[in-house]
N, C-alpha and C positions, 0 to 999 in steps of 0.2 A: 504494500500500500504506500509506503514511503517513496518507493521508486516511481509510482504513477504520478505523484505530485511533482516530482522533479522533471518529468518528461513533457509537461505541458508547455505549449508554445508561449513565449513571452508576449505580453499585450502590445499591440501596435501603438506607436506614438501618434497623437493627434497631428493633423497636417500643420497646425500653427506652431508646433514645436520642432519642425524640420527646417534645416538651414536654407533650403531652396525657396521656401515660402517667404522668409524674411528678405532674401535677395530680391525677389519679385516686388515686394512691398517697397523696398528702398528705391528700386529703379522707377516704379510708378510715381512715387513721391517726387523724385528728382525731375522727371518729365513734366509733371504738373507744375512744379515750382518754376521751371524755366519757361514754360508756356504762358503762365499767368503773371509773370513778373512785370511785364509792360516796360516802357521806356519813357522817361520824362525828358522831352527835348525843349522844355521851357516855353512852348507855344501857349498863348493865352486865348481866351474867348471860346465861344461855343459855335462858331460858324462852321458849317459843313464844308468839307473839302470838295473841290470840283474836279478832282482827279489830277491836279497839277502836282508838282514837286513841292513838298513841304520844306519850309526853311528850318535849318537846324540852329540858327543863331538865336540865343536866348533874348527874350523881350521882357521888359519890365511888367510885373503883374498889374492887372487892371485895378484901378482905384476901387471900384465896386462892380462886381459882375451883375448884369441885369438879370433879375429873377425870371424864370421861365413861367409861362402861363400855368395856372393851377390845374388845368385839365390836360396838360401836355404828357402823353404817354412815355416820352423819352426823358422825363424829369421826375425825380423823387428825392425828398429830404435834402434839398440843396445841391443835388448832383444832376448834370445834364449829359446825355449821350449824343454824339454826333458822328458823322463819317463812318457809318457802319458798313462793313463788307463781310461776306460769307465765303468760306472756303471749305467745301465738302471734301473730306479726305477718307482714306480707306478705314481708319480706326474711329472716325467720328467727324465732328464738324468743329472748325475753328472760326470764331467770329471776332473780327477786329473792330474796335470802336474807340472813339476818343471820349473820355469822361472829364467833365469840367467841374471843379469844386466852386460852387456859387456862394459859399459862405466865406466869412472873414478869416478864419484860422486854418492852420494845417490840419488835415484830416486823412484818415484811412477808411476803407470800406470794403465790404463783400457784397457782390451784386448778382442778381439773376436777370438775364436778358431773355424775355420770352419772345419767340418768333411765331408769327401768325401768317398763314397763307389763306387768302379768301375768307378771313374771319375765323379760321380754325387754328388751334395751337398745333404746330408741327415740330417745335423744338423748344427746349429750355437750356440755356447755357449759363455757366457760372464763371465769374472773374473777380479779381481783387486789385486794389490799388493801395499804396502805402505812402504816407507823408506828402500829400498833394497840398500845396499852399493855396490859400484863398485866391480865387480868380485864375488859377493855373489849370492846365489841361494835361492829361496823361493818356498815352495809348495803352489799351488793355486788350489782352487776348482772352476771350471767353471760350470755354471748352464745353462741348455738348457731345453726348454719345448718340444722338439721334442721326439717322441717315437722311440727308436732304438731297441726295443725288438725283432723285426723280422729280423734284419740285422746282418750279421756275422762280428764281430769286427776284424777278421783277414784281412778283405778287406779294413779297414779304412786307409785313409791317412789324414793328417792334414795340415792346413795353419794358421799361427799366424799373427794377425794384431794388431798393437799398435794403440789404438783409441785416445790416447793423451799422 
């Protein structure tokens, strides 16, 4: 009987205690951090880009950014999104947008950008900004896992939500 207890197979480790699981987690976190970091080129204002080359020369922050209309779906809690572009990729969708801090102080935020096509939700993407000065604008990479490859981007409308 003592021999039977010794010959039992050892219990399998849970997947979260295996080295390869934590390697995958670290790689995913690094990818998300590099995609959502954004870049602050010092551009001010919330005017949409017309597709021209953006200036990388820093400009002085605006005295006071004009508040967006209360019913503007691209504005929430003192933030305004502009210059939105969608890039459907094999692993998901990357949405690039410019976020402007319309408040007076330096702020950070986490955002959800909801994508609509013909009035229906087709994607929700998340992005983050850090230390954006009042009146300044920062480019943000929003990440979504939704597949938008078969949807016409010309039909897209957006809604910005400040999550914190």
